[in-house]
LORO-837142 format. One line per field, with one value per residue (C-alpha): residue in one letter; x, y, z. Coordinates in nm, 4 decimals. Layout:
BEGIN
resn: (A:...)
x: (X:...)
y: (Y:...)
z: (Z:...)
//
This chain:
BEGIN
resn: (M:S:S:E:I:I:V:N:T:N:S:W:E:T:R:V:A:L:L:E:N:G:V:V:S:E:L:Y:I:E:R:K:K:D:E:G:I:V:G:N:V:Y:K:G:R:V:V:K:I:L:P:G:M:Q:V:A:F:V:D:I:G:L:E:K:S:G:F:L:Y:V:S:D:I:N:L:P:D:I:I:G:E:Y:E:E:I:A:G:K:E:V:S:F:P:D:E:E:S:T:Q:P:G:E:E:V:I:S:E:E:F:F:Q:R:P:P:I:E:E:L:L:Q:E:G:Q:E:I:L:V:Q:I:S:K:N:P:I:G:N:K:G:A:R:I:T:S:Y:I:T:L:P:G:R:Y:L:V:F:M:P:S:V:N:Q:I:G:V:S:R:R:I:D:D:E:S:E:R:N:R:L:K:K:L:L:L:E:L:K:P:P:G:S:G:F:I:V:R:T:A:S:E:G:R:D:K:D:E:F:I:A:D:I:E:F:L:T:K:L:W:N:D:I:K:Q:K:A:D:K:V:S:A:P:F:L:I:N:Q:D:L:N:L:I:F:R:V:I:R:D:L:F:T:K:D:V:D:R:M:V:I:D:S:Q:E:E:Y:E:R:C:V:R:F:A:D:S:Y:M:P:G:L:K:S:Q:I:E:L:Y:P:G:K:D:P:I:F:D:T:Y:G:I:D:I:E:I:E:R:A:L:G:R:K:I:W:L:K:S:G:G:Y:I:V:I:D:Q:T:E:A:L:T:A:V:D:V:N:T:G:K:F:V:G:K:R:N:P:E:E:T:I:L:K:T:N:L:E:A:L:K:E:I:V:Y:Q:L:R:L:R:N:I:G:G:L:I:I:I:D:F:I:D:M:E:K:E:D:S:K:E:K:V:F:H:A:L:E:Q:A:L:K:T:D:R:S:R:T:K:I:M:K:I:S:E:F:G:L:V:E:M:T:R:K:R:V:R:D:S:L:S:Q:T:L:C:Q:P:C:F:Y:C:E:G:R:G:N:I:K:S:P:T:T:I:C:Y:E:I:F:R:E:I:Q:R:V:T:N:T:S:P:A:K:R:K:V:L:L:N:V:P:P:V:I:A:D:M:L:F:D:E:E:S:R:Y:I:D:R:L:E:N:D:L:Q:V:K:I:V:V:K:A:D:Y:D:L:H:Q:E:Q:Y:E:I:T:V:L:A)
x: (3.6058:3.3891:3.4337:3.2511:3.2984:2.9850:3.0090:2.7382:2.8316:2.6624:2.7504:2.7827:2.9175:3.0801:3.0438:3.2221:3.1560:3.3718:3.1627:3.3014:3.0556:2.7749:2.8647:2.9977:3.3551:3.4860:3.3288:3.4639:3.3080:3.4273:3.2130:3.2754:3.3134:3.5845:3.7731:4.0638:4.4180:4.6119:4.8938:4.8808:5.1999:5.2545:5.5429:5.5192:5.6745:5.8049:5.6020:5.6922:5.9543:5.9004:6.2215:6.0615:5.8439:6.0785:5.7873:5.7620:5.4463:5.4422:5.2024:5.0752:4.7861:4.5005:4.3267:4.5537:4.9288:5.0633:5.2888:5.6397:5.8087:6.1737:6.1469:5.9610:6.2340:6.4244:6.8026:7.0138:7.3191:7.1650:7.0077:7.3358:7.4932:7.1621:7.2128:7.5841:7.5216:7.1746:7.2200:6.9367:6.5970:6.3441:6.0155:5.6836:5.4094:5.1220:4.9668:4.9126:5.2846:5.2513:5.0684:5.2560:5.4251:5.5193:5.8603:6.1095:6.4167:6.4900:6.5851:6.8177:7.0845:7.1759:7.1182:6.9003:7.0203:6.7569:6.4803:6.6178:6.9375:6.7417:6.4856:6.4555:6.1414:6.0625:6.2056:6.0462:6.0090:5.8333:5.6109:5.3378:5.0201:5.0320:4.7336:4.4226:4.3338:4.1444:3.9218:4.1449:4.4733:4.6153:4.7316:5.0466:5.3022:5.6255:5.9068:5.9554:5.7566:5.5966:5.4066:5.1754:5.1190:4.9237:5.1928:5.4731:5.5185:5.7818:6.0253:6.2423:6.4916:6.5235:6.7783:6.5766:6.3622:6.0615:5.8440:5.5011:5.4902:5.1431:5.3506:5.4725:5.6265:5.9842:6.0689:5.8224:5.9565:6.3173:6.1916:6.0310:6.3317:6.5801:6.3379:6.2993:6.6811:6.7256:6.4682:6.4807:6.6401:6.9721:6.9321:6.5617:6.3620:6.0286:5.7850:5.6570:5.2726:5.0521:4.9057:5.2280:5.2297:5.2737:5.3082:5.5583:5.8575:5.6406:5.3770:5.6360:5.8159:5.4975:5.4244:5.7967:5.7837:5.4289:5.5587:5.9246:5.7440:5.5063:5.7960:5.9818:5.6722:5.6556:6.0041:5.9599:5.6349:5.8068:6.0824:5.8658:5.6009:5.6296:5.4869:5.2244:5.1120:4.9271:5.1998:5.0313:4.6917:4.6218:4.3444:3.9789:3.8180:3.6907:4.0340:4.2181:3.9647:4.0406:4.4334:4.4238:4.1246:4.0292:4.2579:4.2069:4.0632:3.7396:3.4781:3.3392:3.3012:2.9346:2.8761:2.5495:2.6607:2.6964:2.9703:3.1885:3.1352:3.2801:3.5671:3.6644:3.6581:3.9048:4.1154:4.1145:4.2076:4.4995:4.6359:4.4680:4.3159:4.2616:4.0186:3.8156:3.5553:3.4580:3.3439:2.9530:2.6950:2.4117:2.1098:1.8633:1.6186:1.6449:1.9176:2.2383:2.3263:1.9533:1.9727:2.2893:2.1638:2.4673:2.2585:2.1105:2.4705:2.5710:2.3023:2.3704:2.7488:2.6587:2.4688:2.6400:2.5183:2.5487:2.3435:2.4990:2.3281:2.3488:2.1858:2.5135:2.5992:2.8818:2.8987:3.1345:3.2276:3.4537:3.6293:3.8984:4.1870:4.0666:3.7743:3.6238:3.4401:3.2457:3.1320:2.8290:2.6221:2.3056:2.0094:2.2582:2.2414:2.3947:2.3076:2.5959:2.8720:2.9210:3.2913:3.1461:2.8793:3.1370:3.3926:3.1409:3.0275:3.3750:3.4601:3.1362:3.1964:3.5762:3.4663:3.2019:3.4392:3.6882:3.4211:3.2871:3.6456:3.7072:3.3638:3.3586:3.7479:3.8120:4.1805:4.4010:4.4101:4.1317:4.0532:3.8293:3.6693:3.6024:3.3844:3.6200:3.7161:3.8681:4.0740:4.3995:4.3216:3.9975:4.2057:4.4485:4.1683:4.0300:4.3564:4.4679:4.1090:4.1222:4.4856:4.3531:4.0493:4.2564:4.4450:4.1751:4.2238:4.4242:4.5130:4.8046:4.7206:4.8978:4.7486:4.8594:4.7984:4.4668:4.5235:4.4051:4.1181:3.9911:4.1156:4.2953:4.4965:4.5389:4.6335:4.4942:4.6534:4.4495:4.4745:4.1477:3.8270:3.5973:3.2717:3.1006:3.3465:3.2484:2.8766:2.8119:2.8593:2.8442:2.4924:2.4285:2.1982:2.4409:2.7527:2.8874:2.8702:2.6003:2.3803:2.2152:2.0929:1.7830:1.4842:1.4897:1.8531:1.7686:1.4791:1.6876:1.9694:1.6865:1.5871:1.9483:2.0024:1.6787:1.8113:2.1123:2.0069:1.7236:1.9870:2.1946:1.8911:1.7527:1.4265:1.3003:0.9135:0.9033:1.1106:1.0415:1.1641:1.2116:1.2673:1.2122:0.8549:0.9658:1.0967:0.7890:0.5876:0.7725:0.7595:0.3819:0.3542:0.5602:0.7863:0.5125:0.5220:0.8933:0.7889:0.5487:0.7910:1.0550:0.7920:0.6892:1.0555:1.1983:0.8717:0.8769:0.5993:0.7732:0.6406:0.7176:0.7165:0.7732:1.0244:1.0289:1.3648:1.5607:1.8096:1.6744:1.9625:1.9329:1.7182:1.6822:1.6030:1.4974:1.4327:1.1803:1.1179)
y: (4.0934:3.9892:3.6533:3.4702:3.1311:2.9365:2.6347:2.3721:2.1252:1.8436:1.5178:1.3176:1.5733:1.8949:2.1058:2.4366:2.6665:2.9621:3.2199:3.4834:3.7853:3.5590:3.2472:2.9273:2.8849:2.6117:2.3254:2.1126:1.8154:1.5869:1.2924:1.1909:0.8429:0.8760:1.2119:1.3329:1.1966:1.4033:1.5740:1.3005:1.1728:0.7959:0.5594:0.2862:-0.0464:-0.1245:-0.4279:-0.4555:-0.3002:-0.2955:-0.2338:-0.2410:0.0636:0.2186:0.2194:0.0872:-0.0286:0.1019:-0.0332:0.2786:0.1261:0.1774:-0.0597:-0.0300:0.0082:0.3554:0.3762:0.5696:0.6667:0.6822:1.0478:1.1014:0.9460:1.1827:1.1386:1.3915:1.3275:1.3964:1.7030:1.8447:1.7718:1.9569:2.2592:2.3029:2.2910:2.5125:2.7402:2.9636:3.0288:2.7659:2.9017:2.7412:2.8066:2.8200:2.7612:2.4230:2.3799:2.4268:2.0863:1.7857:1.5839:1.8493:1.7706:2.0537:1.8746:1.8836:1.5726:1.7329:1.7989:1.4465:1.0977:0.9217:0.5601:0.2839:0.2191:-0.1103:0.0379:0.2716:0.0786:-0.2872:-0.4787:-0.4513:-0.1487:0.1447:0.4844:0.8067:0.9111:1.1807:1.1241:1.3535:1.2235:1.0574:0.7195:0.7382:0.4642:0.1369:0.2930:0.3308:0.6603:0.8283:0.8905:1.0722:1.0909:1.4717:1.5791:1.9246:2.1078:2.4002:2.6730:2.9985:3.1901:2.9252:2.5567:2.4082:2.1584:2.0131:1.8286:2.0813:2.3586:2.6057:2.9051:2.9135:3.1896:3.1294:3.2715:3.4145:3.6732:3.8755:4.1860:4.1361:4.3841:4.1907:3.8597:3.9477:4.1000:3.7476:3.5568:3.7711:3.7718:3.3872:3.3397:3.5189:3.3290:2.9879:2.7207:2.5989:2.2889:2.3536:2.5386:2.7027:2.7824:3.1405:3.1034:3.3686:3.4744:3.5917:3.9030:4.2100:4.0268:4.1367:3.9537:3.8663:3.6839:3.4765:3.3956:3.2763:3.0592:2.9123:2.8416:2.6477:2.4565:2.3541:2.2339:2.0278:1.8611:1.8054:1.6342:1.4302:1.2890:1.2083:1.0126:0.8317:0.7302:0.5733:0.3674:0.0831:0.0839:0.1081:0.4107:0.7530:0.9896:1.3326:1.3897:1.7036:1.9603:1.9033:2.0534:2.3609:2.4679:2.3857:2.6114:2.8916:2.8199:2.8038:3.0225:3.2627:3.5437:3.9530:3.9079:3.7061:3.9332:3.6808:3.3332:3.2108:2.8933:2.7094:2.5393:2.7282:2.4597:2.4835:2.8633:2.8815:2.6594:2.8536:3.2030:3.0315:2.8710:3.2269:3.4205:3.1773:3.1943:3.5171:3.7426:4.0025:3.8069:3.6904:3.9504:3.8175:3.4806:3.4836:3.2569:3.1811:3.3256:3.1868:2.9013:2.7596:2.5379:2.7595:2.6102:2.6826:3.0289:3.1131:2.8874:2.6452:2.3204:2.4160:2.4891:2.1444:1.9756:2.1643:2.0547:1.6939:1.7260:1.6233:1.9141:2.2951:2.5379:2.8819:3.2096:3.2699:2.9131:2.7147:2.4482:2.2307:1.8561:1.7353:1.3427:1.2173:0.9043:0.7124:0.8423:1.1876:1.4377:1.5424:1.8702:1.9480:2.3007:2.3266:2.6261:2.4870:2.7180:3.0043:3.1027:3.4528:3.7576:3.7949:3.5570:3.2224:3.2912:3.5432:3.3174:3.0568:3.2704:3.4221:3.0543:2.9474:3.2585:3.2245:2.8496:2.8747:3.0944:2.8248:2.5536:2.7064:2.7767:2.3840:2.2653:2.4412:2.3686:2.0046:1.9830:1.7894:1.6877:1.5053:1.5271:1.7521:1.7567:2.0686:2.0644:2.3893:2.4501:2.4626:2.8237:2.9166:3.2221:3.1882:3.5340:3.3690:3.0794:3.3030:3.5014:3.1980:3.0523:3.3793:3.4260:3.0576:3.1393:3.4463:3.2545:2.9849:3.2486:3.2622:2.8877:2.7937:2.4601:2.4424:2.4185:2.3685:2.4214:2.3336:2.5673:2.4915:2.2190:2.2209:2.0165:2.2794:2.0942:2.2118:1.9699:2.0738:1.9276:2.0417:1.9051:1.6274:1.6531:1.4997:1.2989:1.5418:1.6546:1.3440:1.0793:1.2351:1.2465:0.9579:0.6188:0.4176:0.3246:-0.0125:-0.0875:0.0188:-0.0357:0.3087:0.2633:0.5216:0.3294:-0.0211:-0.2178:-0.1697:-0.3995:-0.4955:-0.5929:-0.8081:-0.9717:-1.0668:-1.2017:-1.4113:-1.5574:-1.6637:-1.8017:-2.0178:-2.1496:-2.2403:-2.4165:-2.6172:-2.7331:-2.8894:-3.0526:-3.3610:-3.3722:-3.0237:-2.9675:-2.6324:-2.3426:-2.1256:-1.7540:-1.5599:-1.1562:-0.8366:-0.6746:-0.4356:-0.7331:-0.9662:-0.6692:-0.6368:-1.0083:-1.0459:-0.7323:-0.6156:-0.9266:-1.1954:-1.2915:-1.3959:-1.6125:-1.7730:-1.8648:-1.9885:-2.2174:-2.3465:-2.3926:-2.5539:-2.7456:-2.6246:-2.4353:-2.1003:-1.9674:-1.5899:-1.5058:-1.1670:-1.1237:-0.7899:-0.8947:-0.8968:-0.6254:-0.5122:-0.7239:-1.0307:-1.3362:-1.6895:-1.9655:-2.3213:-2.6086:-2.8663:-3.1850)
z: (6.3293:6.6483:6.7994:7.0750:7.2059:7.2989:7.5252:7.5706:7.8447:8.0410:8.1993:7.8720:7.6290:7.5945:7.2502:7.1885:6.8914:6.7696:6.6317:6.3881:6.3073:6.4374:6.1918:6.3341:6.1899:6.4107:6.6178:6.9055:7.0254:7.3335:7.4712:7.8379:7.7096:7.4601:7.5664:7.3403:7.4297:7.2152:7.4662:7.7196:7.8452:7.8937:7.9847:7.7324:7.6445:7.2991:7.1906:6.7998:6.5706:6.2007:6.0147:5.6857:5.7816:6.0292:6.2694:6.6413:6.8281:7.1783:7.4583:7.6389:7.8103:7.5291:7.3537:7.0576:7.0641:6.9556:6.6475:6.6654:6.3371:6.3469:6.2769:6.6133:6.8236:7.0556:7.0050:7.2215:7.0491:6.7010:6.8571:6.9575:6.5958:6.4660:6.6840:6.5910:6.2189:6.2393:6.5207:6.3981:6.4991:6.4371:6.2766:6.2716:6.0001:6.2117:6.5341:6.4677:6.4858:6.8745:6.8835:7.0362:6.7958:6.5699:6.4070:6.5061:6.3884:6.0022:5.8689:5.6144:5.8734:5.9758:5.8662:6.1302:6.2588:6.1670:6.4159:6.5139:6.6409:6.8491:7.0298:7.1361:7.2040:7.5787:7.6228:7.8262:7.6901:7.7416:7.4923:7.4056:7.1996:6.8793:6.7047:6.8178:6.6867:6.3647:6.2398:6.2554:6.3309:6.7007:6.8289:6.6806:6.9277:6.9674:7.2121:7.1717:7.4550:7.4294:7.6988:7.5804:7.8076:7.7451:7.5452:7.5166:7.4266:7.6451:7.4621:7.7260:7.5051:7.2279:7.2780:7.0192:7.0321:6.7771:6.6750:6.5326:6.1828:6.2622:6.4366:6.1211:6.2830:6.2549:6.5404:6.7576:6.6657:6.7437:7.0935:7.1676:7.0887:7.2641:7.5705:7.5682:7.5067:7.8328:8.0569:7.9170:8.1416:7.9924:7.7313:7.6747:7.4264:7.3628:7.0695:7.1215:7.0438:6.8458:7.1833:7.2933:7.0892:7.2940:7.6427:7.8811:8.0787:8.3800:8.2008:8.0351:8.3749:8.4972:8.2126:8.2248:8.6100:8.5625:8.2526:8.4281:8.7241:8.5327:8.3426:8.6611:8.8024:8.5000:8.5291:8.8896:8.8327:8.5479:8.7430:9.0011:8.7768:8.5373:8.1822:8.0492:8.2687:8.2157:8.3640:8.2722:8.1098:7.9094:7.9951:7.9178:7.6108:7.7788:7.9497:7.6248:7.4366:7.7135:7.6800:7.3032:7.1592:7.4277:7.3200:7.3423:7.0026:7.1426:7.2709:7.5181:7.6186:7.7138:7.9305:7.9883:8.3106:8.6421:8.7656:8.4570:8.4388:8.8115:8.7107:8.4141:8.5950:8.8533:8.5924:8.4206:8.7622:8.7718:8.4080:8.2411:8.4942:8.2286:8.0473:8.3503:8.2916:7.9578:8.0897:8.1060:8.2309:7.9906:8.1369:7.9037:7.9372:7.5633:7.4760:7.4113:7.0798:6.9635:7.0694:6.8573:6.5513:6.5888:6.5892:6.2566:6.1312:6.2355:6.0622:5.7387:5.7852:5.7809:5.4583:5.1332:4.8999:5.0125:4.8181:4.7214:4.7615:4.3782:4.3050:4.2477:4.4800:4.6084:4.6881:4.9509:4.9540:5.2209:5.1632:5.3617:5.1392:5.0369:5.0347:4.6766:4.6458:4.3516:4.2436:4.0135:3.8649:3.9537:3.9029:3.8599:3.4792:3.5111:3.2885:3.0600:2.9161:3.0404:3.1684:3.3858:3.5355:3.6064:3.7584:3.9945:4.0843:4.1611:4.3816:4.5806:4.6032:4.7359:5.0421:5.1488:5.0665:5.3109:5.5798:5.5429:5.5600:5.9017:6.0234:5.9427:6.0494:5.7117:5.6889:5.4635:5.0960:4.9183:4.5665:4.4527:4.1155:4.0106:3.7100:3.4096:3.3223:2.9785:3.0521:3.2741:3.4252:3.5730:3.7033:3.8626:4.0270:4.1521:4.2957:4.4589:4.6290:4.7703:4.9215:5.0887:5.2185:5.3699:5.5569:5.8162:5.8591:6.2184:6.0322:5.8175:5.4455:5.1285:4.7677:4.4239:4.1236:3.9125:3.6823:3.3092:3.4056:3.6758:3.9771:4.2859:4.5018:4.8445:5.1789:5.5448:5.8539:6.0386:6.4095:6.5038:6.3445:6.1073:6.2421:6.0406:6.1959:6.5287:6.5020:6.2408:6.1731:5.8338:5.7319:5.8415:5.5477:5.2514:5.4642:5.3578:5.0084:4.9669:4.7680:4.7463:4.4601:4.3315:4.3696:3.9891:3.9924:4.3224:4.1297:3.8518:4.0798:4.2453:3.9022:3.8022:4.1377:4.1117:3.7889:3.9544:4.2216:4.0505:3.7906:4.0979:4.2683:4.0630:4.2554:4.2883:4.2920:4.5206:4.5538:4.8446:4.8534:5.1698:5.0272:5.1798:5.1377:4.8615:4.6722:4.7374:4.5789:4.2792:4.2101:4.2699:4.0456:3.7551:3.7438:3.7942:3.4313:3.4823:3.7974:3.5805:3.3000:3.5394:3.7005:3.3467:3.2204:3.5267:3.6129:3.9833:4.1939:4.3539:4.6648:4.7427:5.1307:5.2623:5.5577:5.7222:5.9111:5.5738:5.4222:5.0764:4.9175:5.1326:5.0292:5.1028:4.8551:4.9777:4.7368:4.8523:4.7069)
//
């Protein structure tokens, strides 16, 4: 499978697309005014402890305090107990496990003390951002500091070696583990990343030297400053992409900025000289995302309905709690029996669903409503096809069997805002509901309100209505007979005035004597 990384960068925004076989599979956007903070290390101060939730709020100098769960507090004495009991390799399910904040200590091995016994208000603590602020929530933080390198992730306080499960060759896993046990500093640990497969000792030594020096610098700086203070900032988006995505499986990386191209070449020359020649400067005059058809895919990814080649379609609705995906046959009627038509639509839909989840970066709880299938064999085919399709996803997923109602419940790890959360905002008109009251509904609300206000006003002769133009048109036209009836029944004169500044659901009623 051919892969390319396309970078569009300017003074206000950086956009990076991963193309697989010419199709956009992942998209990353970072705006200069709100650059991501995951991976940043801060010296923070505990400002509040909530024993009932076993969480502490820590001031790290951001707009909102970070929240620290008791399970994310680094306890050296408990870690020692864990190592004595476990004493074995720590495995990680996928590349996402190398992200800061991933729990590497299993709770089942020990009973953790309550948070009120571990922290005190006013206490200073070294923490790292594990999840960006999302919506009204502050950033999630952890005191398990992890420093990612090209091939390894350094865990200064965890004396273990973990190997990514994406490296499935057992002899290679054993080679890497043995090599790292030989090289690692005493009392510390490493996660071996997928990019480490086939790498030699010298490359790991260079990574370890860089990461241990970075950790020593962080500790020295933390000793000299008072909280809240930013101790270490993670790499920008382009460098993170080079570090995490630009592997030997990627054919090339194309950048449309001369300045960023030169910086990337220097960065690659220092950390991965073998890939330096695969970084290219975009030579065209047209916008790079237009040339590769990426902007069209972004627009498509912001839509609610996605048509399938067969004529069926899927509908994706994101809510605060979960994402619902509905599969429909649409225009596809098939040529044989209905079961075959439904199975074919579901199989085609699941490929598009997995693609859209990656492209839109949808995380959390996801409910997929496949078209109901009668045969158990058909359900098994769809479920196993979904399992296979999700193997291409770098984010960790977990799926449940298809229920008797044709529903699949799954989770996908959420590490940053979805594409729609990054590029869109709730509609100021409908306030994110997705619909507004019809003009007819508003007219009848107005009629009832006129009855209320005139009943409470003894001296009423005139009622002045300020309404949006669409409501005024309806009151003058198809609903005018009800205006006449109200005037006759209530013995008032009703004057309608169109106000272009009013929301369709807004109106003003004034009773004049």
